[in-house]
Biopython code that builds the backbone (N, CA, C, O; Angstrom):
import numpy as np
from Bio.PDB.StructureBuilder import StructureBuilder

atoms = [
    (1, "MET", "N", (115.066, 111.420, 92.629)),
    (1, "MET", "CA", (113.786, 112.090, 92.622)),
    (1, "MET", "C", (113.790, 113.221, 91.593)),
    (1, "MET", "O", (112.809, 113.429, 90.880)),
    (2, "GLN", "N", (114.900, 113.944, 91.528)),
    (2, "GLN", "CA", (114.978, 115.052, 90.575)),
    (2, "GLN", "C", (114.815, 114.555, 89.140)),
    (2, "GLN", "O", (114.178, 115.218, 88.322)),
    (3, "THR", "N", (115.377, 113.416, 88.838)),
    (3, "THR", "CA", (115.246, 112.852, 87.493)),
    (3, "THR", "C", (113.784, 112.595, 87.160)),
    (3, "THR", "O", (113.350, 112.858, 86.038)),
    (4, "LEU", "N", (113.024, 112.086, 88.116)),
    (4, "LEU", "CA", (111.593, 111.862, 87.890)),
    (4, "LEU", "C", (110.878, 113.175, 87.609)),
    (4, "LEU", "O", (110.044, 113.247, 86.707)),
    (5, "ARG", "N", (111.193, 114.197, 88.364)),
    (5, "ARG", "CA", (110.563, 115.503, 88.145)),
    (5, "ARG", "C", (110.909, 116.054, 86.767)),
    (5, "ARG", "O", (110.055, 116.645, 86.105)),
    (6, "ASN", "N", (112.143, 115.867, 86.331)),
    (6, "ASN", "CA", (112.584, 116.401, 85.042)),
    (6, "ASN", "C", (111.868, 115.763, 83.856)),
    (6, "ASN", "O", (111.786, 116.369, 82.788)),
    (7, "HIS", "N", (111.354, 114.558, 84.029)),
    (7, "HIS", "CA", (110.679, 113.875, 82.924)),
    (7, "HIS", "C", (109.216, 114.255, 82.798)),
    (7, "HIS", "O", (108.552, 113.825, 81.854)),
    (8, "ASP", "N", (108.708, 115.029, 83.700)),
    (8, "ASP", "CA", (107.324, 115.511, 83.634)),
    (8, "ASP", "C", (106.286, 114.392, 83.559)),
    (8, "ASP", "O", (105.199, 114.589, 83.017)),
    (9, "GLY", "N", (106.616, 113.233, 84.095)),
    (9, "GLY", "CA", (105.656, 112.135, 84.093)),
    (9, "GLY", "C", (104.564, 112.382, 85.122)),
    (9, "GLY", "O", (104.803, 113.006, 86.155)),
    (10, "ARG", "N", (103.388, 111.898, 84.841)),
    (10, "ARG", "CA", (102.282, 112.048, 85.781)),
    (10, "ARG", "C", (102.282, 110.945, 86.832)),
    (10, "ARG", "O", (101.840, 111.156, 87.961)),
    (11, "TYR", "N", (102.781, 109.762, 86.457)),
    (11, "TYR", "CA", (102.734, 108.614, 87.354)),
    (11, "TYR", "C", (104.057, 107.859, 87.342)),
    (11, "TYR", "O", (104.752, 107.790, 86.328)),
    (12, "LEU", "N", (104.374, 107.304, 88.484)),
    (12, "LEU", "CA", (105.432, 106.309, 88.603)),
    (12, "LEU", "C", (104.739, 105.080, 89.177)),
    (12, "LEU", "O", (104.318, 105.084, 90.334)),
    (13, "ILE", "N", (104.623, 104.036, 88.378)),
    (13, "ILE", "CA", (103.910, 102.837, 88.808)),
    (13, "ILE", "C", (104.925, 101.726, 89.038)),
    (13, "ILE", "O", (105.630, 101.305, 88.121)),
    (14, "LEU", "N", (104.983, 101.264, 90.274)),
    (14, "LEU", "CA", (105.912, 100.214, 90.676)),
    (14, "LEU", "C", (105.170, 98.879, 90.692)),
    (14, "LEU", "O", (104.059, 98.796, 91.214)),
    (15, "TYR", "N", (105.768, 97.851, 90.133)),
    (15, "TYR", "CA", (105.165, 96.526, 90.106)),
    (15, "TYR", "C", (105.775, 95.694, 91.222)),
    (15, "TYR", "O", (106.940, 95.299, 91.170)),
    (16, "SER", "N", (104.958, 95.443, 92.227)),
    (16, "SER", "CA", (105.355, 94.687, 93.396)),
    (16, "SER", "C", (104.708, 93.303, 93.311)),
    (16, "SER", "O", (104.241, 92.892, 92.249)),
    (17, "SER", "N", (104.685, 92.607, 94.417)),
    (17, "SER", "CA", (104.131, 91.256, 94.443)),
    (17, "SER", "C", (103.346, 91.025, 95.724)),
    (17, "SER", "O", (103.665, 91.575, 96.778)),
    (18, "ALA", "N", (102.322, 90.205, 95.610)),
    (18, "ALA", "CA", (101.556, 89.813, 96.790)),
    (18, "ALA", "C", (102.433, 89.085, 97.797)),
    (18, "ALA", "O", (102.079, 88.996, 98.973)),
    (19, "ALA", "N", (103.561, 88.566, 97.357)),
    (19, "ALA", "CA", (104.490, 87.881, 98.267)),
    (19, "ALA", "C", (104.957, 88.807, 99.382)),
    (19, "ALA", "O", (105.253, 88.340, 100.482)),
    (20, "ALA", "N", (105.028, 90.104, 99.122)),
    (20, "ALA", "CA", (105.442, 91.056, 100.151)),
    (20, "ALA", "C", (104.388, 91.185, 101.242)),
    (20, "ALA", "O", (104.715, 91.491, 102.389)),
    (21, "THR", "N", (103.141, 90.956, 100.897)),
    (21, "THR", "CA", (102.041, 91.083, 101.847)),
    (21, "THR", "C", (101.747, 89.771, 102.559)),
    (21, "THR", "O", (101.565, 89.742, 103.776)),
    (22, "LEU", "N", (101.701, 88.694, 101.797)),
    (22, "LEU", "CA", (101.281, 87.406, 102.342)),
    (22, "LEU", "C", (102.424, 86.447, 102.630)),
    (22, "LEU", "O", (102.242, 85.450, 103.329)),
    (23, "GLY", "N", (103.598, 86.744, 102.096)),
    (23, "GLY", "CA", (104.705, 85.803, 102.197)),
    (23, "GLY", "C", (104.550, 84.715, 101.152)),
    (23, "GLY", "O", (103.451, 84.470, 100.655)),
    (24, "ALA", "N", (105.639, 84.075, 100.827)),
    (24, "ALA", "CA", (105.607, 82.986, 99.848)),
    (24, "ALA", "C", (106.811, 82.092, 100.105)),
    (24, "ALA", "O", (107.940, 82.577, 100.174)),
    (25, "PRO", "N", (106.582, 80.796, 100.246)),
    (25, "PRO", "CA", (107.692, 79.881, 100.514)),
    (25, "PRO", "C", (108.808, 80.014, 99.472)),
    (25, "PRO", "O", (108.558, 79.969, 98.267)),
    (26, "GLY", "N", (110.028, 80.176, 99.952)),
    (26, "GLY", "CA", (111.180, 80.256, 99.068)),
    (26, "GLY", "C", (111.365, 81.585, 98.362)),
    (26, "GLY", "O", (112.220, 81.700, 97.484)),
    (27, "GLN", "N", (110.582, 82.592, 98.727)),
    (27, "GLN", "CA", (110.658, 83.877, 98.031)),
    (27, "GLN", "C", (110.948, 85.037, 98.980)),
    (27, "GLN", "O", (110.445, 86.142, 98.774)),
    (28, "SER", "N", (111.741, 84.803, 100.005)),
    (28, "SER", "CA", (111.969, 85.868, 100.991)),
    (28, "SER", "C", (112.672, 87.077, 100.390)),
    (28, "SER", "O", (112.304, 88.208, 100.704)),
    (29, "ALA", "N", (113.669, 86.877, 99.538)),
    (29, "ALA", "CA", (114.372, 88.017, 98.931)),
    (29, "ALA", "C", (113.433, 88.795, 98.013)),
    (29, "ALA", "O", (113.443, 90.026, 97.999)),
    (30, "HIS", "N", (112.630, 88.069, 97.255)),
    (30, "HIS", "CA", (111.652, 88.704, 96.368)),
    (30, "HIS", "C", (110.626, 89.494, 97.188)),
    (30, "HIS", "O", (110.291, 90.628, 96.844)),
    (31, "ALA", "N", (110.135, 88.896, 98.261)),
    (31, "ALA", "CA", (109.160, 89.569, 99.117)),
    (31, "ALA", "C", (109.755, 90.822, 99.748)),
    (31, "ALA", "O", (109.087, 91.852, 99.840)),
    (32, "LEU", "N", (111.004, 90.738, 100.180)),
    (32, "LEU", "CA", (111.678, 91.894, 100.772)),
    (32, "LEU", "C", (111.811, 93.027, 99.760)),
    (32, "LEU", "O", (111.524, 94.180, 100.080)),
    (33, "ALA", "N", (112.241, 92.709, 98.550)),
    (33, "ALA", "CA", (112.399, 93.734, 97.511)),
    (33, "ALA", "C", (111.059, 94.380, 97.176)),
    (33, "ALA", "O", (110.981, 95.595, 96.997)),
    (34, "CYS", "N", (110.020, 93.580, 97.091)),
    (34, "CYS", "CA", (108.697, 94.121, 96.783)),
    (34, "CYS", "C", (108.148, 94.941, 97.940)),
    (34, "CYS", "O", (107.476, 95.949, 97.720)),
    (35, "GLY", "N", (108.425, 94.523, 99.167)),
    (35, "GLY", "CA", (108.035, 95.318, 100.325)),
    (35, "GLY", "C", (108.707, 96.679, 100.310)),
    (35, "GLY", "O", (108.109, 97.681, 100.704)),
    (36, "TYR", "N", (109.949, 96.712, 99.855)),
    (36, "TYR", "CA", (110.668, 97.984, 99.718)),
    (36, "TYR", "C", (109.957, 98.881, 98.706)),
    (36, "TYR", "O", (109.789, 100.076, 98.951)),
    (37, "LEU", "N", (109.541, 98.320, 97.578)),
    (37, "LEU", "CA", (108.812, 99.109, 96.580)),
    (37, "LEU", "C", (107.516, 99.663, 97.161)),
    (37, "LEU", "O", (107.167, 100.819, 96.920)),
    (38, "ASP", "N", (106.802, 98.833, 97.930)),
    (38, "ASP", "CA", (105.559, 99.290, 98.550)),
    (38, "ASP", "C", (105.823, 100.461, 99.490)),
    (38, "ASP", "O", (105.083, 101.445, 99.486)),
    (39, "GLY", "N", (106.877, 100.354, 100.293)),
    (39, "GLY", "CA", (107.239, 101.439, 101.210)),
    (39, "GLY", "C", (107.696, 102.683, 100.478)),
    (39, "GLY", "O", (107.399, 103.800, 100.901)),
    (40, "LEU", "N", (108.413, 102.498, 99.389)),
    (40, "LEU", "CA", (108.876, 103.627, 98.586)),
    (40, "LEU", "C", (107.690, 104.406, 98.020)),
    (40, "LEU", "O", (107.692, 105.637, 98.031)),
    (41, "ALA", "N", (106.691, 103.701, 97.532)),
    (41, "ALA", "CA", (105.491, 104.365, 97.013)),
    (41, "ALA", "C", (104.803, 105.149, 98.124)),
    (41, "ALA", "O", (104.345, 106.270, 97.902)),
    (42, "GLN", "N", (104.731, 104.572, 99.302)),
    (42, "GLN", "CA", (104.124, 105.268, 100.441)),
    (42, "GLN", "C", (104.907, 106.536, 100.765)),
    (42, "GLN", "O", (104.314, 107.591, 100.988)),
    (43, "GLN", "N", (106.228, 106.440, 100.794)),
    (43, "GLN", "CA", (107.066, 107.598, 101.103)),
    (43, "GLN", "C", (106.945, 108.666, 100.019)),
    (43, "GLN", "O", (106.804, 109.849, 100.330)),
    (44, "PHE", "N", (106.998, 108.265, 98.758)),
    (44, "PHE", "CA", (106.915, 109.226, 97.660)),
    (44, "PHE", "C", (105.564, 109.926, 97.624)),
    (44, "PHE", "O", (105.464, 111.042, 97.115)),
    (45, "SER", "N", (104.524, 109.290, 98.154)),
    (45, "SER", "CA", (103.192, 109.903, 98.123)),
    (45, "SER", "C", (103.134, 111.169, 98.965)),
    (45, "SER", "O", (102.214, 111.972, 98.809)),
    (46, "THR", "N", (104.100, 111.356, 99.854)),
    (46, "THR", "CA", (104.116, 112.552, 100.700)),
    (46, "THR", "C", (105.032, 113.636, 100.142)),
    (46, "THR", "O", (105.127, 114.718, 100.722)),
    (47, "LEU", "N", (105.705, 113.366, 99.029)),
    (47, "LEU", "CA", (106.670, 114.305, 98.470)),
    (47, "LEU", "C", (106.125, 114.981, 97.223)),
    (47, "LEU", "O", (105.115, 114.565, 96.656)),
    (48, "ASP", "N", (106.817, 116.030, 96.815)),
    (48, "ASP", "CA", (106.497, 116.689, 95.555)),
    (48, "ASP", "C", (107.120, 115.862, 94.437)),
    (48, "ASP", "O", (108.235, 116.132, 93.990)),
    (49, "ALA", "N", (106.387, 114.863, 94.001)),
    (49, "ALA", "CA", (106.899, 113.926, 93.001)),
    (49, "ALA", "C", (105.731, 113.488, 92.130)),
    (49, "ALA", "O", (104.577, 113.765, 92.459)),
    (50, "PRO", "N", (106.015, 112.807, 91.024)),
    (50, "PRO", "CA", (104.903, 112.234, 90.263)),
    (50, "PRO", "C", (104.096, 111.304, 91.169)),
    (50, "PRO", "O", (104.641, 110.713, 92.102)),
    (51, "LYS", "N", (102.816, 111.178, 90.895)),
    (51, "LYS", "CA", (101.962, 110.275, 91.663)),
    (51, "LYS", "C", (102.571, 108.877, 91.597)),
    (51, "LYS", "O", (102.707, 108.302, 90.517)),
    (52, "THR", "N", (102.935, 108.336, 92.757)),
    (52, "THR", "CA", (103.619, 107.047, 92.811)),
    (52, "THR", "C", (102.685, 105.992, 93.382)),
    (52, "THR", "O", (102.092, 106.176, 94.445)),
    (53, "LEU", "N", (102.564, 104.886, 92.659)),
    (53, "LEU", "CA", (101.690, 103.789, 93.047)),
    (53, "LEU", "C", (102.488, 102.492, 93.025)),
    (53, "LEU", "O", (103.332, 102.287, 92.153)),
    (54, "SER", "N", (102.219, 101.634, 93.975)),
    (54, "SER", "CA", (102.801, 100.297, 93.958)),
    (54, "SER", "C", (101.653, 99.294, 93.903)),
    (54, "SER", "O", (100.778, 99.288, 94.769)),
    (55, "VAL", "N", (101.667, 98.458, 92.888)),
    (55, "VAL", "CA", (100.644, 97.424, 92.750)),
    (55, "VAL", "C", (101.291, 96.088, 93.111)),
    (55, "VAL", "O", (102.218, 95.628, 92.444)),
    (56, "ALA", "N", (100.783, 95.480, 94.174)),
    (56, "ALA", "CA", (101.278, 94.176, 94.628)),
    (56, "ALA", "C", (100.476, 93.102, 93.893)),
    (56, "ALA", "O", (99.368, 92.744, 94.294)),
    (57, "TRP", "N", (101.057, 92.609, 92.824)),
    (57, "TRP", "CA", (100.360, 91.672, 91.954)),
    (57, "TRP", "C", (100.351, 90.254, 92.509)),
    (57, "TRP", "O", (101.351, 89.764, 93.035)),
    (58, "GLY", "N", (99.205, 89.616, 92.379)),
    (58, "GLY", "CA", (99.106, 88.182, 92.559)),
    (58, "GLY", "C", (99.424, 87.525, 91.226)),
    (58, "GLY", "O", (99.933, 88.174, 90.312)),
    (59, "ALA", "N", (99.128, 86.262, 91.118)),
    (59, "ALA", "CA", (99.426, 85.516, 89.894)),
    (59, "ALA", "C", (98.478, 85.900, 88.758)),
    (59, "ALA", "O", (97.304, 86.207, 88.969)),
    (60, "TRP", "N", (99.029, 85.868, 87.563)),
    (60, "TRP", "CA", (98.239, 86.030, 86.339)),
    (60, "TRP", "C", (98.136, 84.643, 85.707)),
    (60, "TRP", "O", (99.139, 83.940, 85.582)),
    (61, "GLY", "N", (96.943, 84.254, 85.314)),
    (61, "GLY", "CA", (96.740, 82.894, 84.829)),
    (61, "GLY", "C", (96.871, 82.680, 83.340)),
    (61, "GLY", "O", (96.986, 81.541, 82.888)),
    (62, "GLU", "N", (96.857, 83.767, 82.555)),
    (62, "GLU", "CA", (96.915, 83.612, 81.102)),
    (62, "GLU", "C", (98.314, 83.855, 80.544)),
    (62, "GLU", "O", (98.591, 83.536, 79.387)),
    (63, "SER", "N", (99.184, 84.412, 81.359)),
    (63, "SER", "CA", (100.552, 84.691, 80.919)),
    (63, "SER", "C", (101.445, 84.732, 82.152)),
    (63, "SER", "O", (100.962, 84.904, 83.271)),
    (64, "GLY", "N", (102.729, 84.575, 81.948)),
    (64, "GLY", "CA", (103.659, 84.655, 83.069)),
    (64, "GLY", "C", (103.976, 83.305, 83.681)),
    (64, "GLY", "O", (103.527, 82.260, 83.213)),
    (65, "ARG", "N", (104.771, 83.363, 84.752)),
    (65, "ARG", "CA", (105.260, 82.133, 85.398)),
    (65, "ARG", "C", (104.166, 81.267, 85.987)),
    (65, "ARG", "O", (104.311, 80.046, 86.052)),
    (66, "ALA", "N", (103.075, 81.875, 86.415)),
    (66, "ALA", "CA", (102.021, 81.100, 87.076)),
    (66, "ALA", "C", (101.074, 80.429, 86.092)),
    (66, "ALA", "O", (100.200, 79.666, 86.502)),
    (67, "ALA", "N", (101.232, 80.697, 84.819)),
    (67, "ALA", "CA", (100.290, 80.194, 83.818)),
    (67, "ALA", "C", (100.597, 78.754, 83.413)),
    (67, "ALA", "O", (100.646, 78.431, 82.226)),
    (68, "THR", "N", (100.800, 77.901, 84.401)),
    (68, "THR", "CA", (100.983, 76.470, 84.138)),
    (68, "THR", "C", (99.981, 75.709, 85.000)),
    (68, "THR", "O", (99.638, 76.168, 86.089)),
    (69, "PRO", "N", (99.515, 74.579, 84.544)),
    (69, "PRO", "CA", (98.561, 73.810, 85.349)),
    (69, "PRO", "C", (99.093, 73.488, 86.745)),
    (69, "PRO", "O", (98.339, 73.515, 87.718)),
    (70, "GLU", "N", (100.391, 73.182, 86.846)),
    (70, "GLU", "CA", (100.976, 72.834, 88.141)),
    (70, "GLU", "C", (100.937, 74.024, 89.102)),
    (70, "GLU", "O", (100.555, 73.880, 90.263)),
    (71, "MET", "N", (101.332, 75.194, 88.612)),
    (71, "MET", "CA", (101.356, 76.378, 89.475)),
    (71, "MET", "C", (99.943, 76.804, 89.856)),
    (71, "MET", "O", (99.701, 77.189, 91.000)),
    (72, "LEU", "N", (99.018, 76.740, 88.919)),
    (72, "LEU", "CA", (97.636, 77.104, 89.227)),
    (72, "LEU", "C", (97.060, 76.165, 90.280)),
    (72, "LEU", "O", (96.300, 76.603, 91.144)),
    (73, "ALA", "N", (97.409, 74.885, 90.223)),
    (73, "ALA", "CA", (96.947, 73.921, 91.229)),
    (73, "ALA", "C", (97.562, 74.223, 92.592)),
    (73, "ALA", "O", (96.882, 74.131, 93.614)),
    (74, "THR", "N", (98.847, 74.583, 92.613)),
    (74, "THR", "CA", (99.512, 74.940, 93.872)),
    (74, "THR", "C", (98.853, 76.166, 94.485)),
    (74, "THR", "O", (98.581, 76.194, 95.685)),
    (75, "LEU", "N", (98.597, 77.173, 93.668)),
    (75, "LEU", "CA", (97.933, 78.382, 94.166)),
    (75, "LEU", "C", (96.557, 78.049, 94.724)),
    (75, "LEU", "O", (96.196, 78.512, 95.806)),
    (76, "ALA", "N", (95.793, 77.254, 93.997)),
    (76, "ALA", "CA", (94.448, 76.888, 94.439)),
    (76, "ALA", "C", (94.484, 76.172, 95.782)),
    (76, "ALA", "O", (93.605, 76.380, 96.618)),
    (77, "SER", "N", (95.492, 75.330, 95.997)),
    (77, "SER", "CA", (95.600, 74.617, 97.274)),
    (77, "SER", "C", (95.884, 75.569, 98.431)),
    (77, "SER", "O", (95.650, 75.226, 99.590)),
    (78, "ARG", "N", (96.386, 76.757, 98.123)),
    (78, "ARG", "CA", (96.673, 77.775, 99.141)),
    (78, "ARG", "C", (95.592, 78.846, 99.213)),
    (78, "ARG", "O", (95.751, 79.847, 99.912)),
    (79, "GLY", "N", (94.488, 78.636, 98.489)),
    (79, "GLY", "CA", (93.384, 79.582, 98.537)),
    (79, "GLY", "C", (93.533, 80.771, 97.607)),
    (79, "GLY", "O", (92.864, 81.789, 97.781)),
    (80, "MET", "N", (94.406, 80.646, 96.624)),
    (80, "MET", "CA", (94.621, 81.754, 95.698)),
    (80, "MET", "C", (94.309, 81.325, 94.278)),
    (80, "MET", "O", (94.578, 80.194, 93.874)),
    (81, "GLY", "N", (93.737, 82.250, 93.538)),
    (81, "GLY", "CA", (93.484, 82.015, 92.125)),
    (81, "GLY", "C", (94.391, 82.905, 91.305)),
    (81, "GLY", "O", (95.282, 83.565, 91.839)),
    (82, "ALA", "N", (94.162, 82.918, 90.022)),
    (82, "ALA", "CA", (94.975, 83.732, 89.124)),
    (82, "ALA", "C", (94.086, 84.742, 88.415)),
    (82, "ALA", "O", (92.935, 84.458, 88.086)),
    (83, "LEU", "N", (94.634, 85.910, 88.191)),
    (83, "LEU", "CA", (93.923, 86.952, 87.467)),
    (83, "LEU", "C", (93.955, 86.660, 85.973)),
    (83, "LEU", "O", (94.950, 86.165, 85.444)),
    (84, "SER", "N", (92.854, 86.973, 85.303)),
    (84, "SER", "CA", (92.885, 86.961, 83.842)),
    (84, "SER", "C", (93.594, 88.240, 83.399)),
    (84, "SER", "O", (93.776, 89.159, 84.198)),
    (85, "ASP", "N", (93.988, 88.300, 82.140)),
    (85, "ASP", "CA", (94.625, 89.517, 81.641)),
    (85, "ASP", "C", (93.684, 90.710, 81.786)),
    (85, "ASP", "O", (94.121, 91.804, 82.144)),
    (86, "ALA", "N", (92.397, 90.505, 81.512)),
    (86, "ALA", "CA", (91.418, 91.592, 81.630)),
    (86, "ALA", "C", (91.301, 92.066, 83.083)),
    (86, "ALA", "O", (91.216, 93.268, 83.337)),
    (87, "GLU", "N", (91.296, 91.130, 84.031)),
    (87, "GLU", "CA", (91.232, 91.518, 85.446)),
    (87, "GLU", "C", (92.480, 92.284, 85.863)),
    (87, "GLU", "O", (92.390, 93.251, 86.618)),
    (88, "GLY", "N", (93.637, 91.864, 85.381)),
    (88, "GLY", "CA", (94.872, 92.572, 85.692)),
    (88, "GLY", "C", (94.836, 93.999, 85.178)),
    (88, "GLY", "O", (95.233, 94.929, 85.881)),
    (89, "CYS", "N", (94.361, 94.172, 83.955)),
    (89, "CYS", "CA", (94.246, 95.529, 83.393)),
    (89, "CYS", "C", (93.259, 96.362, 84.195)),
    (89, "CYS", "O", (93.481, 97.553, 84.412)),
    (90, "TRP", "N", (92.162, 95.738, 84.638)),
    (90, "TRP", "CA", (91.183, 96.451, 85.460)),
    (90, "TRP", "C", (91.830, 96.924, 86.765)),
    (90, "TRP", "O", (91.628, 98.067, 87.176)),
    (91, "HIS", "N", (92.599, 96.060, 87.413)),
    (91, "HIS", "CA", (93.263, 96.444, 88.663)),
    (91, "HIS", "C", (94.235, 97.597, 88.443)),
    (91, "HIS", "O", (94.316, 98.502, 89.273)),
    (92, "LEU", "N", (94.964, 97.575, 87.347)),
    (92, "LEU", "CA", (95.889, 98.669, 87.053)),
    (92, "LEU", "C", (95.124, 99.971, 86.843)),
    (92, "LEU", "O", (95.517, 101.019, 87.355)),
    (93, "GLU", "N", (94.042, 99.901, 86.097)),
    (93, "GLU", "CA", (93.209, 101.087, 85.874)),
    (93, "GLU", "C", (92.660, 101.615, 87.199)),
    (93, "GLU", "O", (92.669, 102.824, 87.435)),
    (94, "GLN", "N", (92.188, 100.728, 88.053)),
    (94, "GLN", "CA", (91.655, 101.142, 89.356)),
    (94, "GLN", "C", (92.739, 101.767, 90.225)),
    (94, "GLN", "O", (92.483, 102.744, 90.929)),
    (95, "ALA", "N", (93.936, 101.216, 90.182)),
    (95, "ALA", "CA", (95.040, 101.777, 90.969)),
    (95, "ALA", "C", (95.308, 103.214, 90.554)),
    (95, "ALA", "O", (95.497, 104.083, 91.405)),
    (96, "VAL", "N", (95.326, 103.466, 89.258)),
    (96, "VAL", "CA", (95.579, 104.823, 88.769)),
    (96, "VAL", "C", (94.407, 105.740, 89.116)),
    (96, "VAL", "O", (94.615, 106.862, 89.578)),
    (97, "MET", "N", (93.184, 105.273, 88.896)),
    (97, "MET", "CA", (92.007, 106.111, 89.155)),
    (97, "MET", "C", (91.856, 106.456, 90.635)),
    (97, "MET", "O", (91.521, 107.590, 90.976)),
    (98, "ARG", "N", (92.097, 105.498, 91.501)),
    (98, "ARG", "CA", (91.893, 105.727, 92.937)),
    (98, "ARG", "C", (93.052, 106.462, 93.582)),
    (98, "ARG", "O", (92.857, 107.193, 94.553)),
    (99, "GLY", "N", (94.250, 106.278, 93.061)),
    (99, "GLY", "CA", (95.393, 107.065, 93.505)),
    (99, "GLY", "C", (96.001, 106.703, 94.846)),
    (99, "GLY", "O", (96.881, 107.418, 95.326)),
    (100, "ALA", "N", (95.564, 105.613, 95.469)),
    (100, "ALA", "CA", (96.198, 105.202, 96.728)),
    (100, "ALA", "C", (97.621, 104.745, 96.424)),
    (100, "ALA", "O", (97.871, 104.211, 95.343)),
    (101, "PRO", "N", (98.552, 104.941, 97.340)),
    (101, "PRO", "CA", (99.934, 104.573, 97.045)),
    (101, "PRO", "C", (100.178, 103.067, 96.929)),
    (101, "PRO", "O", (101.220, 102.656, 96.419)),
    (102, "TRP", "N", (99.238, 102.236, 97.392)),
    (102, "TRP", "CA", (99.447, 100.787, 97.363)),
    (102, "TRP", "C", (98.139, 100.084, 97.055)),
    (102, "TRP", "O", (97.072, 100.497, 97.510)),
    (103, "ARG", "N", (98.237, 99.014, 96.274)),
    (103, "ARG", "CA", (97.061, 98.202, 95.961)),
    (103, "ARG", "C", (97.481, 96.739, 95.861)),
    (103, "ARG", "O", (98.475, 96.407, 95.215)),
    (104, "LEU", "N", (96.712, 95.876, 96.508)),
    (104, "LEU", "CA", (96.904, 94.432, 96.392)),
    (104, "LEU", "C", (95.945, 93.944, 95.315)),
    (104, "LEU", "O", (94.731, 94.098, 95.446)),
    (105, "ALA", "N", (96.482, 93.358, 94.258)),
    (105, "ALA", "CA", (95.674, 92.919, 93.120)),
    (105, "ALA", "C", (95.831, 91.415, 92.952)),
    (105, "ALA", "O", (96.791, 90.940, 92.345)),
    (106, "MET", "N", (94.882, 90.683, 93.494)),
    (106, "MET", "CA", (94.960, 89.224, 93.393)),
    (106, "MET", "C", (93.586, 88.620, 93.605)),
    (106, "MET", "O", (92.669, 89.280, 94.092)),
    (107, "ARG", "N", (93.460, 87.376, 93.238)),
    (107, "ARG", "CA", (92.223, 86.635, 93.457)),
    (107, "ARG", "C", (92.442, 85.729, 94.666)),
    (107, "ARG", "O", (93.407, 84.967, 94.724)),
    (108, "VAL", "N", (91.525, 85.827, 95.629)),
    (108, "VAL", "CA", (91.642, 85.065, 96.874)),
    (108, "VAL", "C", (90.351, 84.295, 97.118)),
    (108, "VAL", "O", (89.256, 84.819, 96.917)),
    (109, "PHE", "N", (90.491, 83.066, 97.546)),
    (109, "PHE", "CA", (89.359, 82.247, 97.962)),
    (109, "PHE", "C", (89.524, 82.004, 99.459)),
    (109, "PHE", "O", (90.163, 81.036, 99.870)),
    (110, "THR", "N", (88.945, 82.886, 100.270)),
    (110, "THR", "CA", (89.174, 82.820, 101.718)),
    (110, "THR", "C", (88.700, 81.506, 102.325)),
    (110, "THR", "O", (89.250, 81.057, 103.330)),
    (111, "ASP", "N", (87.693, 80.889, 101.732)),
    (111, "ASP", "CA", (87.211, 79.617, 102.281)),
    (111, "ASP", "C", (88.206, 78.473, 102.064)),
    (111, "ASP", "O", (88.082, 77.416, 102.682)),
    (112, "LYS", "N", (89.192, 78.686, 101.188)),
    (112, "LYS", "CA", (90.178, 77.640, 100.912)),
    (112, "LYS", "C", (91.559, 77.963, 101.472)),
    (112, "LYS", "O", (92.475, 77.147, 101.365)),
    (113, "MET", "N", (91.716, 79.135, 102.062)),
    (113, "MET", "CA", (93.036, 79.513, 102.582)),
    (113, "MET", "C", (93.323, 78.776, 103.882)),
    (113, "MET", "O", (92.412, 78.543, 104.677)),
    (114, "PRO", "N", (94.567, 78.413, 104.104)),
    (114, "PRO", "CA", (94.934, 77.816, 105.389)),
    (114, "PRO", "C", (94.650, 78.809, 106.520)),
    (114, "PRO", "O", (94.793, 80.015, 106.317)),
    (115, "PRO", "N", (94.255, 78.340, 107.694)),
    (115, "PRO", "CA", (93.882, 79.235, 108.797)),
    (115, "PRO", "C", (94.953, 80.260, 109.161)),
    (115, "PRO", "O", (94.609, 81.388, 109.515)),
    (116, "VAL", "N", (96.213, 79.918, 109.089)),
    (116, "VAL", "CA", (97.262, 80.852, 109.486)),
    (116, "VAL", "C", (97.325, 82.047, 108.538)),
    (116, "VAL", "O", (97.761, 83.122, 108.947)),
    (117, "THR", "N", (96.902, 81.888, 107.287)),
    (117, "THR", "CA", (96.949, 82.963, 106.301)),
    (117, "THR", "C", (95.692, 83.813, 106.335)),
    (117, "THR", "O", (95.749, 85.003, 106.023)),
    (118, "THR", "N", (94.565, 83.235, 106.703)),
    (118, "THR", "CA", (93.289, 83.925, 106.633)),
    (118, "THR", "C", (93.299, 85.242, 107.390)),
    (118, "THR", "O", (92.709, 86.215, 106.920)),
    (119, "GLY", "N", (93.939, 85.307, 108.530)),
    (119, "GLY", "CA", (93.973, 86.536, 109.317)),
    (119, "GLY", "C", (94.768, 87.650, 108.675)),
    (119, "GLY", "O", (94.622, 88.801, 109.087)),
    (120, "SER", "N", (95.602, 87.370, 107.686)),
    (120, "SER", "CA", (96.421, 88.390, 107.035)),
    (120, "SER", "C", (95.682, 89.137, 105.951)),
    (120, "SER", "O", (96.100, 90.227, 105.559)),
    (121, "VAL", "N", (94.589, 88.576, 105.455)),
    (121, "VAL", "CA", (93.904, 89.174, 104.305)),
    (121, "VAL", "C", (92.823, 90.103, 104.757)),
    (121, "VAL", "O", (92.136, 90.700, 103.928)),
]
sb = StructureBuilder()
sb.init_structure("model")
sb.init_model(0)
sb.init_chain("A")
sb.init_seg("    ")
for serial, (resi, resn, name, xyz) in enumerate(atoms, 1):
    if name == "N":
        sb.init_residue(resn, " ", resi, " ")
    sb.init_atom(name, np.array(xyz, "f"), 0.0, 1.0, " ", f" {name:<3s}", serial, name[0])
structure = sb.get_structure()
């Protein structure tokens, strides 16, 4: 924490994943690590530290691992879409402007989500 204070930064932005919130098959370790980041941002928000935010990202459709037709189809079958690069930048800007310690940034189609997941959103 002292190192963060010494750098005089205004923000510490942690990149988490929607997997920590919604779960994701085969990604339990990833979800656990991202959940830790989300909790860390919450804890740091009560301390004398740079403003700490954790953004739990969903898939990005124009770049990254999800930017394949197969992955986009898998996401769609689970009721999830992918963010465009512009939407991702908008979510990051909103996270900084609003200042809440946590933000879920993803595209969701609730009418297509399996019933067991719908109650989590």
